[in-house]
All heavy atoms as an XYZ file, in Angstrom:
944
protein
N     -21.160    -38.739     30.477
C     -21.075    -39.862     29.606
C     -19.823    -39.713     28.747
O     -19.660    -38.717     28.056
C     -22.336    -39.888     28.743
C     -22.328    -40.936     27.714
S     -23.963    -40.918     26.967
C     -23.613    -41.906     25.602
N     -18.929    -40.659     28.767
C     -17.685    -40.554     27.998
C     -17.949    -40.703     26.502
O     -18.918    -41.319     26.082
C     -16.825    -41.690     28.530
C     -17.775    -42.661     29.137
C     -18.958    -41.857     29.602
N     -17.055    -40.107     25.731
C     -17.182    -40.186     24.281
C     -16.696    -41.539     23.780
O     -15.693    -42.069     24.247
C     -16.360    -39.087     23.616
C     -16.832    -37.664     23.876
C     -15.845    -36.696     23.285
C     -18.203    -37.448     23.281
N     -17.419    -42.104     22.856
C     -17.040    -43.379     22.266
C     -16.206    -43.094     21.023
O     -16.729    -42.630     19.999
C     -18.297    -44.179     21.919
C     -17.961    -45.584     21.422
O     -16.788    -45.999     21.583
O     -18.862    -46.229     20.883
N     -14.908    -43.329     21.088
C     -14.011    -43.019     19.997
C     -14.218    -43.964     18.818
O     -14.034    -43.601     17.672
C     -12.545    -43.052     20.484
C     -12.354    -41.978     21.539
C     -11.572    -42.854     19.342
C     -11.005    -41.970     22.176
N     -14.658    -45.173     19.077
C     -14.838    -46.151     18.007
C     -16.195    -46.044     17.337
O     -16.556    -46.898     16.548
C     -14.661    -47.571     18.568
O     -15.649    -47.785     19.578
C     -13.257    -47.763     19.127
N     -16.923    -44.994     17.609
C     -18.252    -44.824     17.037
C     -18.168    -44.603     15.526
O     -17.200    -44.070     15.002
C     -18.945    -43.630     17.686
O     -20.154    -43.376     17.051
N     -19.196    -45.029     14.826
C     -19.225    -44.852     13.372
C     -19.675    -43.448     12.985
O     -19.594    -43.075     11.827
C     -20.152    -45.892     12.743
O     -21.471    -45.672     13.200
N     -20.181    -42.652     13.935
C     -20.576    -41.272     13.660
C     -19.339    -40.387     13.715
O     -18.967    -39.870     14.756
C     -21.611    -40.788     14.677
C     -22.912    -41.550     14.573
O     -23.152    -42.129     13.499
O     -23.660    -41.559     15.560
N     -18.720    -40.217     12.605
C     -17.482    -39.441     12.563
C     -17.663    -38.258     11.618
O     -18.153    -38.402     10.507
C     -16.329    -40.322     12.082
O     -15.184    -39.553     11.935
N     -17.250    -37.092     12.065
C     -17.313    -35.878     11.259
C     -15.928    -35.472     10.780
O     -15.710    -34.345     10.388
C     -17.935    -34.735     12.063
C     -19.373    -34.980     12.397
C     -19.769    -35.305     13.675
C     -20.338    -34.884     11.403
C     -21.091    -35.533     13.968
C     -21.666    -35.117     11.689
C     -22.042    -35.431     12.977
O     -23.346    -35.649     13.272
N     -14.986    -36.394     10.809
C     -13.628    -36.082     10.412
C     -13.402    -36.221      8.917
O     -12.326    -35.930      8.432
C     -12.628    -36.980     11.153
C     -12.624    -36.696     12.647
O     -12.986    -35.559     13.022
O     -12.268    -37.590     13.419
N     -14.368    -36.684      8.185
C     -14.178    -36.851      6.748
C     -14.177    -35.476      6.076
O     -14.973    -34.612      6.414
C     -15.279    -37.722      6.155
O     -16.521    -37.084      6.312
N     -13.281    -35.270      5.103
C     -13.211    -33.962      4.447
C     -14.424    -33.726      3.564
O     -15.007    -34.646      3.000
C     -11.938    -34.035      3.615
C     -11.679    -35.484      3.425
C     -12.257    -36.183      4.621
N     -14.788    -32.482      3.451
C     -15.917    -32.087      2.626
C     -15.500    -32.133      1.157
O     -14.384    -31.780      0.798
C     -16.353    -30.673      2.999
C     -17.661    -30.281      2.369
O     -18.340    -31.163      1.799
O     -18.008    -29.095      2.452
N     -16.397    -32.576      0.298
C     -16.060    -32.691     -1.118
C     -16.015    -31.330     -1.801
O     -15.354    -31.166     -2.811
C     -17.058    -33.600     -1.829
O     -18.348    -33.025     -1.748
N     -16.727    -30.350     -1.284
C     -16.702    -29.008     -1.860
C     -16.262    -28.013     -0.786
O     -17.076    -27.543     -0.004
C     -18.084    -28.636     -2.397
O     -19.013    -28.653     -1.348
N     -14.989    -27.687     -0.739
C     -14.516    -26.778      0.302
C     -15.058    -25.363      0.100
O     -15.226    -24.905     -1.032
C     -13.003    -26.812      0.148
C     -12.774    -27.252     -1.241
C     -13.927    -28.126     -1.611
N     -15.337    -24.723      1.189
C     -15.866    -23.366      1.172
C     -14.703    -22.382      1.169
O     -13.896    -22.381      2.086
C     -16.744    -23.155      2.403
C     -17.442    -21.811      2.395
O     -17.438    -21.149      1.340
O     -17.984    -21.425      3.442
N     -14.583    -21.528      0.155
C     -13.445    -20.600      0.133
C     -13.521    -19.549      1.235
O     -12.525    -18.959      1.603
C     -13.527    -19.944     -1.250
C     -14.931    -20.109     -1.656
C     -15.417    -21.381     -1.023
N     -14.710    -19.303      1.779
C     -14.852    -18.322      2.842
C     -14.478    -18.890      4.201
O     -14.305    -18.152      5.151
C     -16.287    -17.790      2.889
C     -16.678    -17.082      1.634
C     -17.535    -17.659      0.728
C     -16.167    -15.829      1.349
C     -17.888    -16.996     -0.435
C     -16.506    -15.165      0.193
C     -17.366    -15.751     -0.685
O     -17.706    -15.091     -1.833
N     -14.380    -20.214      4.311
C     -14.089    -20.841      5.588
C     -12.597    -20.870      5.884
O     -12.209    -21.113      7.014
C     -14.643    -22.269      5.621
N     -11.757    -20.615      4.909
C     -10.321    -20.663      5.144
C      -9.867    -19.390      5.824
O     -10.354    -18.306      5.541
C      -9.553    -20.831      3.826
O      -9.860    -19.718      2.987
C      -9.913    -22.133      3.137
N      -8.940    -19.553      6.721
C      -8.374    -18.392      7.405
C      -6.902    -18.283      7.057
O      -6.054    -18.137      7.909
C      -8.564    -18.507      8.913
O      -7.878    -19.652      9.376
N      -6.621    -18.403      5.785
C      -5.243    -18.338      5.316
C      -4.733    -16.914      5.418
O      -5.384    -15.973      4.972
C      -5.172    -18.820      3.873
O      -3.887    -18.652      3.366
N      -3.548    -16.754      6.001
C      -2.958    -15.429      6.109
C      -1.915    -15.190      5.043
O      -1.440    -14.087      4.889
C      -2.309    -15.250      7.492
O      -1.329    -16.281      7.681
C      -3.342    -15.301      8.582
N      -1.549    -16.245      4.296
C      -0.565    -16.041      3.240
C      -1.249    -15.416      2.030
O      -2.325    -15.823      1.616
C       0.084    -17.358      2.847
O      -0.878    -18.212      2.275
N      -0.609    -14.411      1.484
C      -1.165    -13.696      0.353
C      -0.238    -13.915     -0.834
O       0.933    -13.574     -0.799
C      -1.282    -12.186      0.657
C      -1.799    -11.454     -0.552
C      -2.175    -11.965      1.842
N      -0.769    -14.531     -1.864
C       0.002    -14.698     -3.082
C      -0.717    -13.956     -4.190
O      -1.894    -14.178     -4.442
C       0.141    -16.182     -3.469
O      -1.155    -16.732     -3.607
C       0.916    -16.942     -2.410
N      -0.010    -13.060     -4.817
C      -0.612    -12.287     -5.886
C       0.287    -12.348     -7.105
O       1.502    -12.429     -7.003
C      -0.790    -10.817     -5.486
O       0.481    -10.292     -5.105
C      -1.752    -10.671     -4.347
N      -0.317    -12.309     -8.239
C       0.395    -12.259     -9.511
C       0.020    -10.961    -10.201
O      -0.736    -10.953    -11.166
C       0.035    -13.468    -10.384
C       0.453    -14.759     -9.731
O       1.442    -14.799     -9.024
N      -0.316    -15.805     -9.962
N       0.552     -9.869     -9.703
C       0.228     -8.555    -10.233
C       1.430     -8.048    -11.017
O       2.554     -8.044    -10.524
C      -0.137     -7.581     -9.101
C      -1.384     -8.071     -8.392
C      -0.338     -6.189     -9.636
C      -1.719     -7.329     -7.145
N       1.179     -7.619    -12.245
C       2.236     -7.069    -13.083
C       2.467     -5.623    -12.676
O       1.628     -4.760    -12.932
C       1.835     -7.181    -14.550
C       2.953     -6.782    -15.484
O       4.114     -6.698    -15.026
O       2.665     -6.571    -16.670
N       3.590     -5.358    -12.039
C       3.875     -4.023    -11.529
C       4.166     -3.019    -12.650
O       4.082     -1.818    -12.414
C       5.071     -4.071    -10.569
C       4.818     -4.879     -9.306
S       3.626     -4.124     -8.214
C       4.588     -2.790     -7.559
N       4.485     -3.502    -13.843
C       4.787     -2.568    -14.930
C       3.531     -1.911    -15.494
O       3.625     -0.857    -16.119
C       5.542     -3.279    -16.071
O       4.734     -4.357    -16.557
C       6.875     -3.821    -15.579
N       2.366     -2.513    -15.271
C       1.126     -1.928    -15.784
C       0.502     -0.950    -14.805
O      -0.452     -0.267    -15.158
C       0.101     -3.030    -16.107
O      -0.204     -3.743    -14.904
C       0.636     -3.992    -17.144
N       1.028     -0.876    -13.594
C       0.469      0.007    -12.576
C       1.050      1.412    -12.705
O       2.157      1.586    -13.215
C       0.774     -0.551    -11.185
C       0.146     -1.898    -10.852
C       0.602     -2.365     -9.489
C      -1.356     -1.829    -10.910
N       0.308      2.428    -12.244
C       0.857      3.787    -12.277
C       2.091      3.882    -11.385
O       2.167      3.250    -10.336
C      -0.274      4.654    -11.707
C      -1.477      3.817    -11.713
C      -1.053      2.401    -11.738
N       3.055      4.671    -11.820
C       4.266      4.851    -11.024
C       4.516      6.333    -10.827
O       3.980      7.179    -11.538
C       5.461      4.193    -11.709
O       5.670      4.771    -12.969
N       5.360      6.635     -9.856
C       5.651      8.025     -9.524
C       6.657      8.644    -10.465
O       6.884      8.170    -11.577
N       7.269      9.705    -10.009
C       8.270     10.388    -10.813
C       9.455      9.464    -11.063
O       9.919      8.783    -10.155
C       8.743     11.649    -10.085
C       7.726     12.767     -9.972
C       8.251     13.883     -9.095
C       7.383     13.301    -11.334
N       9.965      9.429    -12.286
C      11.004      8.453    -12.593
C      12.337      8.691    -11.888
O      12.952      7.753    -11.411
C      11.181      8.573    -14.104
C      10.244      9.593    -14.577
C       9.510     10.161    -13.431
N      12.816      9.909    -11.782
C      14.134     10.158    -11.191
C      14.008     10.656     -9.753
O      14.673     10.144     -8.854
C      14.922     11.171    -12.047
C      15.177     10.573    -13.427
C      16.225     11.559    -11.373
C      15.756     11.527    -14.426
N      13.161     11.631     -9.532
C      13.058     12.225     -8.195
C      12.233     11.389     -7.231
O      12.387     11.523     -6.026
C      12.471     13.637     -8.308
C      13.327     14.628     -9.101
C      12.601     15.943     -9.240
C      14.670     14.815     -8.448
N      11.365     10.530     -7.746
C      10.565      9.672     -6.872
C      11.412      8.742     -6.025
O      11.289      8.724     -4.793
N      12.301      7.953     -6.626
C      13.156      7.082     -5.818
C      14.114      7.844     -4.900
O      14.485      7.350     -3.836
C      13.936      6.281     -6.864
C      13.065      6.277     -8.056
C      12.367      7.605     -8.048
N      14.511      9.045     -5.295
C      15.386      9.842     -4.428
C      14.681     10.307     -3.163
O      15.326     10.525     -2.140
C      15.926     11.057     -5.192
C      16.950     10.769     -6.277
C      17.327     12.049     -7.006
C      18.187     10.122     -5.675
N      13.367     10.467     -3.244
C      12.608     10.901     -2.069
C      11.940      9.741     -1.337
O      11.118      9.964     -0.458
C      11.541     11.939     -2.474
O      10.706     11.386     -3.484
C      12.176     13.217     -2.981
N      12.278      8.500     -1.702
C      11.796      7.342     -0.960
C      10.660      6.580     -1.593
O      10.149      5.638     -1.009
N      10.236      6.969     -2.766
C       9.120      6.291     -3.435
C       9.680      5.302     -4.461
O       9.650      5.544     -5.659
C       8.193      7.315     -4.096
C       7.453      8.139     -3.088
C       7.951      9.349     -2.631
C       6.259      7.690     -2.557
C       7.275     10.091     -1.691
C       5.570      8.425     -1.622
C       6.086      9.626     -1.187
O       5.413     10.350     -0.250
N      10.172      4.158     -3.972
C      10.792      3.155     -4.828
C       9.770      2.087     -5.231
O       8.699      1.975     -4.640
C      11.961      2.483     -4.109
O      11.454      1.829     -2.940
C      13.018      3.499     -3.713
N      10.138      1.285     -6.230
C       9.257      0.206     -6.676
C       9.134     -0.873     -5.605
O       8.079     -1.485     -5.455
C       9.770     -0.396     -7.977
C       9.634      0.541     -9.153
C      10.746      1.071     -9.774
C       8.378      0.895     -9.620
C      10.614      1.936    -10.847
C       8.238      1.753    -10.690
C       9.363      2.269    -11.295
O       9.217      3.124    -12.355
N      10.210     -1.108     -4.869
C      10.158     -2.119     -3.802
C       9.185     -1.687     -2.706
O       8.398     -2.494     -2.203
C      11.548     -2.334     -3.218
N       9.238     -0.421     -2.339
C       8.317      0.088     -1.313
C       6.875      0.045     -1.809
O       5.954     -0.278     -1.052
C       8.704      1.515     -0.944
C       7.860      2.104      0.156
C       8.376      3.444      0.590
N       7.448      4.049      1.519
C       7.205      5.346      1.572
N       7.846      6.176      0.793
N       6.329      5.810      2.424
N       6.677      0.347     -3.086
C       5.328      0.278     -3.656
C       4.783     -1.148     -3.605
O       3.627     -1.371     -3.271
C       5.361      0.780     -5.098
C       4.012      0.811     -5.768
C       4.076      1.353     -7.181
O       5.190      1.524     -7.706
O       3.012      1.589     -7.752
N       5.631     -2.131     -3.920
C       5.213     -3.529     -3.864
C       4.855     -3.966     -2.456
O       3.868     -4.681     -2.243
N       5.639     -3.519     -1.467
C       5.354     -3.865     -0.071
C       4.037     -3.245      0.382
O       3.223     -3.891      1.055
C       6.524     -3.413      0.839
C       6.151     -3.484      2.297
C       7.758     -4.247      0.558
N       3.802     -2.007     -0.011
C       2.555     -1.325      0.379
C       1.350     -2.017     -0.258
O       0.308     -2.197      0.386
C       2.619      0.167      0.007
C       3.596      0.879      0.942
C       1.255      0.819      0.071
C       3.851      2.315      0.587
N       1.482     -2.438     -1.508
C       0.380     -3.136     -2.175
C       0.112     -4.470     -1.492
O      -1.044     -4.833     -1.248
C       0.683     -3.315     -3.676
C       0.600     -1.954     -4.383
C      -0.277     -4.301     -4.324
C       1.065     -1.973     -5.811
N       1.152     -5.222     -1.158
C       0.975     -6.505     -0.467
C       0.303     -6.309      0.889
O      -0.600     -7.070      1.259
C       2.335     -7.200     -0.279
C       2.939     -7.709     -1.557
C       2.171     -8.880     -2.123
O       1.488     -9.609     -1.428
N       2.285     -9.056     -3.432
N       0.719     -5.296      1.631
C       0.106     -5.028      2.938
C      -1.359     -4.621      2.791
O      -2.200     -5.030      3.588
C       0.876     -3.942      3.677
C       2.178     -4.404      4.266
C       2.844     -3.288      5.039
C       4.177     -3.740      5.602
N       4.841     -2.652      6.339
N      -1.653     -3.827      1.775
C      -3.035     -3.388      1.557
C      -3.932     -4.572      1.207
O      -5.059     -4.676      1.699
C      -3.079     -2.338      0.443
C      -4.431     -1.729      0.233
C      -4.851     -0.825      1.371
O      -4.031     -0.280      2.087
N      -6.136     -0.689      1.546
N      -3.431     -5.480      0.379
C      -4.216     -6.660      0.016
C      -4.427     -7.557      1.226
O      -5.536     -8.049      1.466
C      -3.537     -7.414     -1.147
C      -3.671     -6.595     -2.434
C      -4.139     -8.797     -1.340
C      -2.881     -7.145     -3.596
N      -3.392     -7.758      2.029
C      -3.521     -8.596      3.225
C      -4.474     -7.969      4.242
O      -5.304     -8.665      4.838
C      -2.150     -8.811      3.859
N      -4.385     -6.653      4.425
C      -5.269     -5.977      5.380
C      -6.722     -6.020      4.917
O      -7.625     -6.250      5.728
C      -4.811     -4.533      5.555
C      -5.612     -3.765      6.572
C      -5.132     -2.332      6.710
O      -4.311     -1.862      5.935
N      -5.646     -1.643      7.704
N      -6.943     -5.834      3.638
C      -8.309     -5.899      3.115
C      -8.869     -7.308      3.238
O     -10.035     -7.494      3.591
C      -8.342     -5.438      1.655
O      -7.787     -4.129      1.578
C      -9.748     -5.426      1.112
N      -8.039     -8.296      2.972
C      -8.477     -9.684      3.099
C      -8.841    -10.024      4.543
O      -9.819    -10.726      4.795
C      -7.379    -10.620      2.591
O      -7.786    -11.946      2.704
N      -8.067     -9.513      5.494
C      -8.391     -9.761      6.903
C      -9.629     -8.983      7.329
O     -10.394     -9.452      8.163
C      -7.206     -9.378      7.797
C      -6.067    -10.364      7.699
S      -4.700    -10.127      8.862
C      -4.668     -8.419      9.212
N      -9.836     -7.810      6.748
C     -10.997     -7.000      7.116
C     -12.295     -7.646      6.667
O     -13.267     -7.705      7.427
C     -10.883     -5.590      6.504
O      -9.694     -4.973      6.981
C     -12.083     -4.739      6.873
N     -12.321     -8.155      5.447
C     -13.562     -8.755      4.952
C     -13.643    -10.252      5.251
O     -14.634    -10.890      4.931
C     -13.751     -8.492      3.448
C     -12.636     -9.124      2.630
C     -13.852     -7.023      3.172
C     -12.846     -9.002      1.145
N     -12.590    -10.793      5.861
C     -12.547    -12.182      6.346
C     -12.766    -13.215      5.248
O     -13.470    -14.196      5.433
C     -13.550    -12.390      7.467
C     -13.240    -11.577      8.681
C     -14.186    -11.902      9.795
N     -13.899    -11.053     10.931
C     -14.817    -10.449     11.642
N     -16.078    -10.620     11.363
N     -14.472     -9.695     12.657
N     -12.148    -12.961      4.098
C     -12.160    -13.941      3.022
C     -11.031    -13.590      2.067
O     -10.585    -12.445      2.013
C     -13.492    -13.964      2.284
C     -13.792    -12.711      1.500
C     -15.008    -12.896      0.609
N     -15.356    -11.670     -0.048
C     -14.831    -11.231     -1.185
N     -13.885    -11.924     -1.769
N     -15.215    -10.097     -1.728
N     -10.560    -14.565      1.313
C      -9.528    -14.232      0.328
C     -10.099    -13.410     -0.817
O     -11.249    -13.603     -1.218
C      -9.039    -15.593     -0.164
C      -9.963    -16.615      0.382
C     -10.826    -15.985      1.417
N      -9.307    -12.501     -1.329
C      -9.748    -11.657     -2.425
C      -9.637    -12.409     -3.748
O      -8.756    -13.255     -3.919
C      -8.891    -10.400     -2.502
C      -8.965     -9.450     -1.315
C      -7.958     -8.332     -1.479
C     -10.353     -8.887     -1.166
N     -10.511    -12.082     -4.654
C     -10.418    -12.654     -5.996
C      -9.331    -11.913     -6.773
O      -8.856    -10.862     -6.354
C     -11.765    -12.537     -6.732
O     -12.079    -11.146     -6.888
C     -12.876    -13.245     -5.981
N      -8.962    -12.466     -7.914
C      -7.913    -11.837     -8.719
C      -8.325    -10.450     -9.220
O      -7.513     -9.540     -9.251
C      -7.539    -12.730     -9.900
C      -6.729    -13.938     -9.512
C      -5.401    -13.587     -8.861
O      -4.714    -12.656     -9.341
O      -5.061    -14.230     -7.862
N      -9.579    -10.292     -9.598
C     -10.028     -8.979    -10.067
C     -10.029     -7.963     -8.922
O      -9.692     -6.791     -9.132
C     -11.413     -9.077    -10.698
O     -12.357     -9.510     -9.744
N     -10.400     -8.398     -7.713
C     -10.351     -7.502     -6.564
C      -8.914     -7.121     -6.230
O      -8.624     -5.970     -5.894
C     -11.016     -8.162     -5.354
C     -12.506     -8.308     -5.467
C     -13.110     -9.143     -4.358
O     -12.406     -9.972     -3.749
O     -14.319     -8.959     -4.095
N      -8.013     -8.084     -6.334
C      -6.602     -7.807     -6.058
C      -6.034     -6.821     -7.066
O      -5.309     -5.890     -6.686
C      -5.788     -9.100     -6.077
C      -6.014     -9.989     -4.895
C      -5.194    -11.256     -5.029
C      -5.516    -12.237     -3.925
N      -4.761    -13.488     -4.075
N      -6.362     -7.013     -8.330
C      -5.815     -6.111     -9.345
C      -6.407     -4.706     -9.210
O      -5.699     -3.711     -9.389
C      -6.044     -6.659    -10.745
O      -7.421     -6.759    -11.016
N      -7.699     -4.602     -8.882
C      -8.312     -3.286     -8.685
C      -7.720     -2.589     -7.464
O      -7.412     -1.386     -7.506
C      -9.825     -3.429     -8.525
N      -7.540     -3.334     -6.380
C      -6.955     -2.753     -5.172
C      -5.499     -2.356     -5.415
O      -5.056     -1.299     -4.947
C      -7.059     -3.750     -4.016
C      -6.675     -3.246     -2.640
C      -7.599     -2.121     -2.197
C      -6.737     -4.374     -1.638
N      -4.768     -3.164     -6.156
C      -3.378     -2.840     -6.477
C      -3.301     -1.581     -7.341
O      -2.426     -0.730     -7.124
C      -2.716     -4.010     -7.187
N      -4.210     -1.443     -8.297
C      -4.209     -0.260     -9.155
C      -4.466      1.006     -8.342
O      -3.753      2.002     -8.486
C      -5.256     -0.388    -10.264
C      -5.394      0.884    -11.070
C      -4.459      1.198    -12.045
C      -6.436      1.770    -10.827
C      -4.569      2.380    -12.773
C      -6.546      2.946    -11.538
C      -5.616      3.250    -12.506
O      -5.719      4.416    -13.212
N      -5.480      0.984     -7.489
C      -5.817      2.188     -6.730
C      -4.762      2.513     -5.678
O      -4.496      3.689     -5.409
C      -7.211      2.053     -6.114
C      -8.295      2.167     -7.129
N      -8.655      3.354     -7.712
C      -9.075      1.229     -7.712
C      -9.609      3.155     -8.586
N      -9.890      1.868     -8.608
N      -4.145      1.492     -5.102
C      -3.062      1.739     -4.156
C      -1.859      2.317     -4.877
O      -1.234      3.263     -4.389
C      -2.676      0.430     -3.438
O      -3.839     -0.117     -2.813
C      -1.615      0.666     -2.396
N      -1.524      1.784     -6.043
C      -0.397      2.304     -6.822
C      -0.668      3.723     -7.313
O       0.239      4.549     -7.387
C      -0.102      1.383     -7.998
N      -1.918      4.005     -7.639
C      -2.274      5.352     -8.082
C      -2.092      6.365     -6.954
O      -1.546      7.460     -7.163
C      -3.711      5.365     -8.575
C      -4.116      6.666     -9.199
C      -5.474      6.550     -9.861
N      -6.195      7.776     -9.621
C      -7.446      7.878     -9.248
N      -8.146      6.795     -9.073
N      -8.002      9.032     -9.060
N      -2.531      6.008     -5.759
C      -2.315      6.883     -4.607
C      -0.837      7.053     -4.293
O      -0.382      8.141     -3.924
N      -0.076      5.979     -4.448
C       1.366      6.027     -4.223
C       2.026      6.944     -5.251
O       2.913      7.738     -4.917
C       1.936      4.608     -4.310
C       3.369      4.493     -3.915
C       3.733      4.416     -2.584
C       4.362      4.440     -4.875
C       5.055      4.303     -2.221
C       5.682      4.329     -4.522
C       6.033      4.254     -3.186
N       1.592      6.867     -6.503
C       2.163      7.704     -7.556
C       1.831      9.174     -7.326
O       2.686     10.048     -7.507
C       1.651      7.252     -8.920
N       0.611      9.452     -6.934
C       0.217     10.837     -6.673
C       0.983     11.399     -5.490
O       1.453     12.540     -5.516
C      -1.308     10.930     -6.455
C      -2.034     10.662     -7.769
C      -1.704     12.294     -5.902
C      -3.532     10.489     -7.623
N       1.158     10.597     -4.447
C       1.876     11.093     -3.269
C       3.367     11.257     -3.527
O       4.042     11.970     -2.791
C       1.636     10.171     -2.073
O       2.229      8.913     -2.301
N       3.906     10.626     -4.564
C       5.322     10.786     -4.867
C       5.631     12.185     -5.409
O       6.781     12.604     -5.398
C       5.782      9.733     -5.877
O       5.299     10.017     -7.166
N       4.627     12.909     -5.871
C       4.839     14.264     -6.355
C       4.971     15.265     -5.201
O       5.486     16.352     -5.392
C       3.681     14.701     -7.259
C       3.695     14.038     -8.605
C       3.023     12.850     -8.823
C       4.389     14.596     -9.664
C       3.035     12.232    -10.059
C       4.408     13.984    -10.907
C       3.728     12.803    -11.093
O       3.752     12.192    -12.313
N       4.506     14.926     -4.015
C       4.494     15.850     -2.880
C       5.852     16.402     -2.489
O       6.030     17.629     -2.424
N       6.839     15.540     -2.189
C       8.141     16.084     -1.800
C       8.786     16.922     -2.906
O       9.408     17.953     -2.621
C       8.980     14.838     -1.517
C       8.006     13.772     -1.225
C       6.796     14.093     -2.036
N       8.627     16.528     -4.149
C       9.229     17.271     -5.257
C       8.585     18.645     -5.400
O       9.281     19.652     -5.584
C       9.084     16.478     -6.562
O       9.630     15.178     -6.356
C       9.792     17.160     -7.699
N       7.266     18.693     -5.309
C       6.570     19.982     -5.394
C       6.936     20.856     -4.197
O       7.141     22.071     -4.336
C       5.050     19.767     -5.510
C       4.722     19.147     -6.858
C       4.286     21.069     -5.320
C       3.285     18.711     -7.007
N       7.046     20.261     -3.013
C       7.419     21.021     -1.824
C       8.815     21.604     -1.916
O       9.046     22.765     -1.544
N       9.760     20.814     -2.406
C      11.126     21.309     -2.564
C      11.169     22.413     -3.610
O      11.831     23.446     -3.425
C      12.076     20.148     -2.933
C      12.249     19.222     -1.733
C      13.426     20.662     -3.400
C      12.961     17.930     -2.051
N      10.456     22.218     -4.723
C      10.433     23.237     -5.778
C       9.799     24.531     -5.274
O      10.301     25.637     -5.559
C       9.680     22.709     -6.991
N       8.708     24.444     -4.519
C       8.059     25.642     -3.987
C       8.969     26.346     -2.982
O       9.045     27.586     -2.959
C       6.730     25.275     -3.341
N       9.666     25.580     -2.158
C      10.591     26.180     -1.200
C      11.756     26.873     -1.884
O      12.167     27.971     -1.471
N      12.296     26.253     -2.919
C      13.385     26.890     -3.666
C      12.919     28.160     -4.363
O      13.630     29.170     -4.371
C      13.957     25.912     -4.685
C      14.803     24.779     -4.121
C      15.164     23.790     -5.215
C      16.053     25.331     -3.465
N      11.725     28.112     -4.942
C      11.191     29.309     -5.584
C      10.996     30.432     -4.575
O      11.350     31.578     -4.831
C       9.868     29.010     -6.281
C       9.153     30.260     -6.722
C       9.593     30.982     -7.829
C       8.064     30.750     -6.004
C       8.961     32.147     -8.217
C       7.426     31.917     -6.382
C       7.873     32.614     -7.482
O       7.249     33.769     -7.857
N      10.440     30.104     -3.433
C      10.179     31.141     -2.418
C      11.489     31.713     -1.877
O      11.584     32.918     -1.633
C       9.342     30.555     -1.284
C       8.880     31.550     -0.286
C       7.908     32.540     -0.904
N       7.528     33.508      0.093
C       7.152     34.745     -0.182
N       7.063     35.141     -1.422
N       6.841     35.570      0.768
N      12.481     30.867     -1.689
C      13.773     31.366     -1.216
C      14.415     32.265     -2.270
O      15.018     33.297     -1.936
C      14.693     30.196     -0.888
N      14.299     31.902     -3.540
C      14.866     32.713     -4.613
C      14.109     34.029     -4.757
O      14.715     35.081     -4.982
C      14.837     31.925     -5.920
C      15.456     32.666     -7.072
C      16.836     32.750     -7.204
C      14.651     33.275     -8.026
C      17.415     33.438     -8.254
C      15.221     33.966     -9.089
C      16.593     34.043     -9.204
O      17.158     34.723    -10.248
N      12.782     33.988     -4.646
C      11.972     35.199     -4.839
C      12.153     36.194     -3.701
O      12.040     37.407     -3.918
C      10.500     34.825     -4.970
N      12.450     35.754     -2.510
C      12.582     36.660     -1.359
C      14.032     36.818     -0.923
O      14.296     37.211      0.208
C      11.744     36.135     -0.185
O      12.222     34.847      0.188
C      10.267     36.069     -0.536
N      14.977     36.551     -1.816
C      16.381     36.614     -1.423
C      16.832     38.037     -1.092
O      17.741     38.232     -0.313
C      17.247     36.014     -2.506
C      17.336     36.826     -3.756
C      18.075     36.086     -4.854
N      18.180     36.881     -6.051
C      17.204     37.070     -6.925
N      16.045     36.486     -6.723
N      17.376     37.822     -7.991
N      16.203     39.069     -1.662
C      16.596     40.446     -1.373
C      16.238     40.835      0.053
O      16.942     41.625      0.689
C      15.931     41.399     -2.360
N      15.169     40.299      0.588
C      14.752     40.626      1.955
C      15.280     39.624      2.969
O      14.905     39.690      4.139
C      13.226     40.661      2.058
C      12.569     41.762      1.272
C      12.255     41.336     -0.137
O      12.230     40.166     -0.448
N      12.034     42.314     -1.017
N      16.115     38.697      2.546
C      16.591     37.665      3.474
C      17.474     38.295      4.539
O      18.466     38.955      4.255
C      17.380     36.597      2.723
C      17.880     35.506      3.615
C      17.009     34.606      4.181
C      19.231     35.401      3.905
C      17.452     33.603      5.008
C      19.689     34.401      4.738
C      18.803     33.502      5.284
N      17.112     38.125      5.801
C      17.884     38.633      6.924
C      17.465     37.889      8.169
O      16.472     37.160      8.174
C      17.692     40.122      7.095
C      16.250     40.485      7.361
C      16.127     41.930      7.780
N      14.830     42.080      8.408
C      13.871     42.849      7.967
N      14.074     43.592      6.914
N      12.721     42.904      8.579
N      18.195     38.074      9.215
C      17.852     37.445     10.488
C      16.608     38.114     11.053
O      16.464     39.332     10.973
C      19.000     37.569     11.493
C      20.166     36.731     11.114
C      21.306     37.134     10.507
C      20.277     35.330     11.291
N      22.132     36.082     10.285
C      21.513     34.947     10.768
C      19.461     34.346     11.817
C      21.959     33.644     10.764
C      19.904     33.047     11.825
C      21.126     32.698     11.308
N      15.718     37.339     11.643
C      14.524     37.959     12.225
C      14.888     38.903     13.373
O      15.801     38.638     14.142
C      13.714     36.764     12.746
C      14.292     35.573     12.087
C      15.694     35.898     11.724
N      14.194     40.020     13.450
C      14.337     41.022     14.505
C      15.744     41.661     14.520
O      16.207     42.143     15.520
C      14.051     40.432     15.885
C      12.735     39.678     15.950
S      11.370     40.723     15.569
C      10.688     40.947     17.163
N      16.413     41.646     13.404
C      17.739     42.227     13.326
C      17.739     43.230     12.177
O      17.308     42.938     11.081
C      18.787     41.145     13.055
C      20.194     41.657     12.941
C      20.909     42.011     14.069
C      20.798     41.837     11.701
C      22.198     42.492     13.970
C      22.069     42.311     11.579
C      22.763     42.654     12.717
O      24.038     43.134     12.609
N      18.235     44.395     12.441
C      18.320     45.406     11.379
C      17.137     46.338     11.428
O      16.465     46.521     12.445
N      16.895     46.972     10.319
C      15.857     47.984     10.204
C      14.473     47.332     10.260
O      14.168     46.435      9.489
C      16.035     48.715      8.883
C      15.085     49.841      8.681
C      15.428     50.521      7.368
C      14.286     51.410      6.946
N      14.541     52.007      5.652
N      13.644     47.780     11.179
C      12.295     47.277     11.313
C      11.355     48.102     10.439
O      11.377     49.311     10.483
C      11.810     47.323     12.763
C      12.684     46.520     13.692
S      12.686     44.810     13.249
C      11.565     44.193     14.428
N      10.566     47.444      9.671
C       9.645     48.131      8.767
C       8.334     48.381      9.456
O       7.777     47.663     10.145
C       9.439     47.346      7.479
C      10.796     47.213      6.781
C       8.435     48.009      6.586
C      10.753     46.360      5.521
């Protein structure tokens, strides 16, 4: 039976109360103040790759991934909480390269008297 296009039974009229969970919007717009979020080391952080631009990109990706995972747009409070915890993890991880370099320099300085080529010279 063919469909009657001129029928008065039409479901094309927009709903008066749109459902926020029904949208599949992939665009993420956030208004997060980056100055209130935790940041990494001020001088050595950007030298080791932990810049504010990279932090902003990681926060945007985390919000978009979380929104796709739960299949609904995040509220502003959820976005700010997720941004805070992502920035906190980013700030903590910015200490890693600096601590590693400092530990390596200390170890090289502390063992400088025994520094020699492996398997060369007097064997203890």
